[in-house]
C-alpha positions as CSV (number, residue, x, y, z in Angstrom):
1,M,-46.4,-20.2,5.6
2,S,-49.3,-18.2,6.9
3,F,-49.2,-17.0,10.5
4,P,-52.5,-16.2,12.1
5,H,-51.2,-13.6,14.6
6,R,-50.7,-9.9,14.0
7,H,-48.3,-9.5,16.9
8,L,-45.8,-11.6,18.8
9,L,-46.5,-10.8,22.5
10,G,-45.5,-14.0,24.1
11,I,-45.2,-17.8,23.8
12,E,-48.2,-18.6,26.0
13,P,-50.8,-17.7,23.3
14,L,-49.1,-19.8,20.6
15,A,-50.0,-23.3,19.6
16,A,-47.3,-25.9,19.3
17,S,-47.8,-26.0,15.5
18,E,-47.3,-22.2,15.3
19,I,-44.1,-22.5,17.3
20,Q,-42.8,-25.2,14.9
21,T,-43.7,-23.0,12.0
22,I,-41.5,-20.2,13.3
23,L,-38.6,-22.6,14.0
24,D,-38.9,-24.1,10.5
25,T,-39.0,-20.6,8.9
26,A,-35.9,-19.6,11.0
27,L,-34.0,-22.7,9.8
28,A,-34.8,-21.8,6.2
29,L,-33.7,-18.2,6.6
30,R,-30.6,-19.0,8.6
31,E,-28.5,-19.9,5.5
32,I,-28.8,-16.3,4.4
33,L,-26.4,-15.4,7.3
34,D,-23.7,-17.7,5.7
35,R,-23.9,-16.0,2.3
36,P,-21.2,-13.5,1.2
37,I,-23.9,-10.9,0.8
38,K,-26.2,-11.3,3.8
39,K,-29.3,-9.6,2.4
40,V,-32.6,-10.5,0.6
41,P,-35.3,-8.1,-0.5
42,A,-38.1,-9.9,1.4
43,L,-39.1,-6.8,3.5
44,R,-38.1,-4.0,1.2
45,G,-40.3,-1.0,1.8
46,K,-41.2,-2.0,5.4
47,T,-40.2,0.1,8.3
48,V,-39.4,-1.3,11.8
49,V,-38.9,0.8,14.9
50,N,-36.8,-0.7,17.7
51,L,-38.0,0.9,21.0
52,F,-35.8,-0.2,23.9
53,Y,-36.5,1.2,27.4
54,E,-34.0,-1.3,28.9
55,A,-30.3,-2.0,28.1
56,S,-29.7,-4.7,25.6
57,T,-26.8,-6.0,23.5
58,R,-27.8,-9.3,21.9
59,T,-31.5,-8.8,21.5
60,R,-31.3,-5.3,20.1
61,S,-28.3,-6.0,17.8
62,S,-29.8,-9.2,16.4
63,F,-33.1,-7.5,15.6
64,E,-31.2,-4.7,13.8
65,I,-29.1,-7.3,11.9
66,A,-32.3,-9.3,11.1
67,E,-34.0,-6.2,9.8
68,K,-31.1,-5.3,7.5
69,A,-30.8,-8.9,6.2
70,L,-34.4,-8.7,5.1
71,S,-33.9,-5.2,3.6
72,A,-36.4,-3.5,6.0
73,D,-35.7,0.1,6.9
74,S,-35.1,0.3,10.7
75,V,-34.9,3.0,13.3
76,S,-33.5,2.2,16.8
77,I,-34.5,4.4,19.7
78,A,-32.7,4.3,23.0
79,T,-35.0,5.9,25.5
80,T,-32.1,7.3,27.5
81,A,-31.7,9.7,24.5
82,S,-35.4,10.2,23.8
83,S,-38.3,12.2,25.0
84,A,-39.1,9.5,27.6
85,Q,-36.3,11.1,29.7
86,K,-38.4,14.3,29.6
87,G,-41.5,12.6,31.0
88,E,-43.3,11.5,27.9
89,T,-45.5,8.5,28.5
90,L,-45.3,5.2,26.6
91,L,-48.6,5.8,25.0
92,D,-47.6,9.3,23.8
93,T,-44.3,7.9,22.5
94,A,-46.2,5.2,20.6
95,R,-48.7,7.6,19.2
96,N,-45.9,9.9,17.9
97,L,-44.1,6.9,16.3
98,E,-47.4,5.7,14.8
99,A,-47.8,9.1,13.1
100,M,-44.7,8.2,11.2
101,N,-46.4,5.1,9.8
102,P,-44.0,2.3,10.8
103,D,-45.1,-1.3,10.0
104,M,-43.7,-2.7,13.2
105,I,-42.6,-1.7,16.7
106,V,-40.2,-4.0,18.6
107,I,-40.3,-3.0,22.2
108,R,-38.4,-3.9,25.4
109,H,-39.8,-2.4,28.6
110,A,-39.4,-2.9,32.3
111,A,-43.1,-3.1,32.9
112,A,-44.8,-6.4,32.3
113,G,-47.6,-6.0,29.8
114,A,-46.2,-3.0,28.0
115,P,-46.2,-4.8,24.5
116,H,-49.8,-5.8,25.1
117,F,-50.7,-2.2,25.9
118,L,-49.1,-1.0,22.7
119,A,-50.9,-3.8,20.7
120,R,-54.3,-2.4,22.0
121,H,-53.4,1.2,20.9
122,C,-51.3,0.9,17.8
123,R,-51.9,-0.1,14.2
124,S,-48.4,-1.4,13.8
125,A,-47.4,-5.0,14.4
126,I,-45.9,-5.3,17.9
127,V,-43.1,-7.7,18.9
128,N,-42.2,-8.2,22.5
129,A,-38.4,-8.1,23.0
130,G,-38.8,-8.6,26.8
131,D,-41.4,-7.1,29.2
132,G,-40.4,-6.9,32.8
133,A,-40.3,-10.3,34.4
134,H,-43.1,-11.6,32.2
135,E,-42.0,-13.0,28.8
136,H,-39.1,-12.9,26.3
137,P,-40.6,-14.9,23.4
138,T,-37.8,-14.6,20.8
139,Q,-35.3,-15.8,23.4
140,A,-37.3,-19.0,24.0
141,L,-37.6,-19.5,20.3
142,L,-33.9,-19.2,19.7
143,D,-33.2,-21.6,22.6
144,A,-35.6,-24.1,21.1
145,L,-34.0,-23.7,17.6
146,T,-30.6,-24.4,19.2
147,L,-31.8,-27.5,21.0
148,R,-33.6,-28.8,18.0
149,Q,-30.6,-28.3,15.7
150,R,-28.4,-30.3,18.1
151,K,-30.8,-32.9,19.5
152,R,-33.1,-33.2,16.4
153,R,-36.1,-33.0,18.6
154,L,-37.6,-31.3,21.7
155,A,-40.2,-33.9,22.7
156,G,-38.9,-36.1,25.5
157,L,-35.9,-34.0,26.3
158,R,-35.2,-33.3,30.0
159,V,-34.2,-29.7,30.5
160,A,-33.2,-28.0,33.7
161,I,-33.8,-24.2,34.0
162,V,-31.6,-23.0,36.9
163,G,-31.0,-19.7,38.7
164,D,-32.9,-16.5,39.3
165,L,-36.4,-17.8,38.3
166,L,-38.2,-15.0,40.1
167,H,-37.0,-12.2,37.9
168,S,-36.6,-14.2,34.7
169,R,-38.8,-13.6,31.6
170,V,-36.6,-16.1,29.8
171,C,-37.7,-18.8,32.3
172,R,-41.3,-18.1,31.8
173,S,-41.2,-18.1,28.0
174,N,-39.0,-21.3,27.9
175,L,-41.3,-23.0,30.4
176,W,-44.3,-22.4,28.1
177,L,-42.5,-23.4,24.9
178,L,-40.7,-26.5,26.1
179,S,-43.9,-27.8,27.8
180,K,-45.9,-27.2,24.6
181,L,-43.4,-29.1,22.5
182,G,-43.2,-32.1,24.8
183,A,-40.0,-31.5,26.8
184,E,-39.8,-32.3,30.5
185,V,-38.7,-29.3,32.5
186,V,-37.3,-29.1,36.0
187,L,-36.8,-25.8,37.7
188,C,-34.1,-25.1,40.2
189,G,-33.0,-22.1,42.2
190,P,-32.7,-20.6,45.7
191,P,-36.0,-20.6,47.6
192,T,-35.9,-16.8,47.7
193,L,-35.7,-16.6,43.9
194,V,-38.5,-19.1,43.0
195,P,-41.8,-17.5,42.2
196,P,-44.7,-18.6,44.5
197,G,-47.0,-21.1,42.7
198,I,-44.6,-21.9,39.8
199,E,-44.5,-25.6,40.9
200,A,-48.0,-25.8,39.4
201,L,-46.3,-25.5,35.9
202,A,-43.2,-27.6,36.5
203,P,-41.4,-29.5,39.3
204,V,-39.1,-27.4,41.5
205,S,-35.8,-28.6,43.1
206,Y,-33.7,-26.7,45.5
207,D,-30.8,-29.1,45.0
208,L,-28.8,-28.4,41.8
209,D,-27.0,-31.7,41.8
210,E,-30.4,-33.5,41.8
211,A,-31.9,-31.2,39.2
212,V,-29.2,-31.6,36.6
213,T,-28.8,-35.4,36.9
214,G,-29.8,-37.1,33.7
215,C,-30.5,-33.9,31.9
216,D,-30.2,-33.4,28.1
217,A,-29.8,-29.7,28.5
218,I,-29.1,-27.2,31.3
219,M,-30.3,-23.6,30.8
220,M,-28.6,-21.3,33.3
221,L,-30.1,-17.9,34.1
222,R,-28.4,-14.7,35.1
223,V,-28.7,-13.4,38.7
224,Q,-30.5,-10.2,38.0
225,R,-29.0,-7.9,40.6
226,E,-30.5,-4.8,39.0
227,R,-34.0,-6.1,39.8
228,M,-33.2,-7.0,43.4
229,S,-33.9,-4.5,46.3
230,G,-32.9,-6.8,49.2
231,G,-30.7,-9.7,50.2
232,Y,-31.9,-12.7,48.2
233,Y,-28.8,-14.7,48.9
234,P,-25.8,-14.3,51.3
235,S,-23.0,-13.7,48.8
236,D,-21.9,-14.5,45.3
237,R,-19.5,-17.2,46.7
238,E,-22.4,-18.9,48.5
239,Y,-24.6,-18.7,45.4
240,R,-21.9,-20.4,43.3
241,R,-21.4,-23.1,46.0
242,C,-25.1,-24.0,45.9
243,F,-26.4,-23.0,42.5
244,G,-23.3,-22.4,40.2
245,L,-22.8,-24.7,37.3
246,T,-19.3,-26.3,37.6
247,E,-17.6,-29.0,35.6
248,A,-18.3,-31.5,38.4
249,R,-22.0,-30.7,38.2
250,V,-22.1,-31.0,34.4
251,K,-20.8,-34.6,34.7
252,R,-24.1,-35.5,36.5
253,A,-26.0,-34.7,33.3
254,K,-26.0,-36.9,30.2
255,R,-22.7,-37.3,28.3
256,D,-24.0,-35.2,25.4
257,V,-25.6,-32.5,27.6
258,L,-26.0,-29.0,26.1
259,I,-25.3,-25.9,28.2
260,L,-27.3,-22.7,27.4
261,H,-27.3,-19.2,28.8
262,P,-29.3,-16.2,27.5
263,G,-26.5,-13.8,28.5
264,P,-25.0,-11.7,29.8
265,M,-23.2,-14.1,32.1
266,N,-22.0,-13.6,35.6
267,R,-19.0,-15.8,35.3
268,G,-18.0,-17.4,38.5
269,V,-21.4,-16.9,40.0
270,E,-24.1,-18.9,38.1
271,I,-21.7,-20.4,35.6
272,D,-17.9,-21.2,35.6
273,S,-15.8,-20.1,32.7
274,E,-14.7,-23.7,32.1
275,V,-18.4,-24.6,31.5
276,A,-19.4,-21.5,29.5
277,D,-16.4,-21.9,27.2
278,G,-16.4,-25.7,27.3
279,P,-17.3,-28.4,24.7
280,Y,-20.9,-28.7,25.7
281,S,-21.6,-25.0,25.6
282,V,-23.9,-23.8,22.7
283,I,-24.1,-20.2,24.0
284,L,-22.6,-18.6,20.9
285,E,-24.9,-20.8,18.7
286,Q,-27.8,-19.3,20.6
287,V,-26.6,-15.8,19.5
288,T,-26.4,-16.8,15.9
289,N,-29.8,-18.5,16.1
290,G,-31.2,-15.3,17.6
291,V,-30.7,-13.5,14.3
292,A,-32.4,-16.3,12.4
293,I,-35.4,-16.4,14.8
294,R,-35.8,-12.6,14.6
295,M,-35.6,-12.8,10.8
296,A,-38.4,-15.4,10.9
297,V,-40.6,-13.3,13.2
298,L,-40.2,-10.2,11.1
299,Y,-40.9,-12.1,7.9
300,M,-43.9,-13.9,9.2
301,L,-45.5,-10.8,10.7
302,L,-44.7,-8.5,7.8
303,G,-43.9,-10.6,4.8
304,G,-47.3,-12.3,4.3
305,G,-47.5,-15.6,2.5
306,Q,-44.8,-14.8,-0.1
307,E,-41.7,-16.9,-0.2
308,P,-38.5,-14.9,0.7
309,A,-36.7,-13.8,-2.4
310,A,-33.3,-15.5,-2.9
């Protein structure tokens, strides 16, 4: 179960076999979450710092739960209540944390490349929990685990990724991962929210009805209003009319289609509640699998080649 990387900075540098190893490890660790006592001593004595410069519910909580399940000691720092608010730089923050000898730093930051910057300057293992509009590797891994559990495979699946592609780190990580594992990806969104040149990586459609036809899975992305400084689309009502996932549009996909969303959802904008809470939705399964994936990443980067203790 050896893993050749010291950090997890993104999906792009990983080989398909390495991605499969993470998924296999997560599947093995997932059963711990169903035990009456959800804890094993695999990372006893290891210290993890969760350094979040952006708001997070699912990612931060699942890292914390994963750390506790593996018996790691963890410290979570919200930068709104840290010295970052007093003007301390990321490098100074990291150096001060390093002086306390943590084994790992999990970082979410608004600047693309921030985890790579830390990896060049820190002795600790670095895990990217989302950097700007660049990558969100553990989200793509949990999405892949959810798809693989339900579909038994990733190769050959047709997956539509729909919505605010321009600002989405989830889109980029999933695009790399799904392509590496043999899935067919189609991208769809308003022209104003499609990154220039992305069609070199996957076909782009501006017609949602066309994009979802015959799909095995539809991955909806949140409209990231907080990253928008101008009028990218006329109104929420117009966005829903053209790019919102409705029950009628779901029927264009395969009968056993899966609906995914990384959260948080803008209900009634990119996805209707009937779809988000419907029989094809695996959104809550994604959340559960997020803990398992983060357990696997922690264990593989910090646990060495030892088998996790029962």
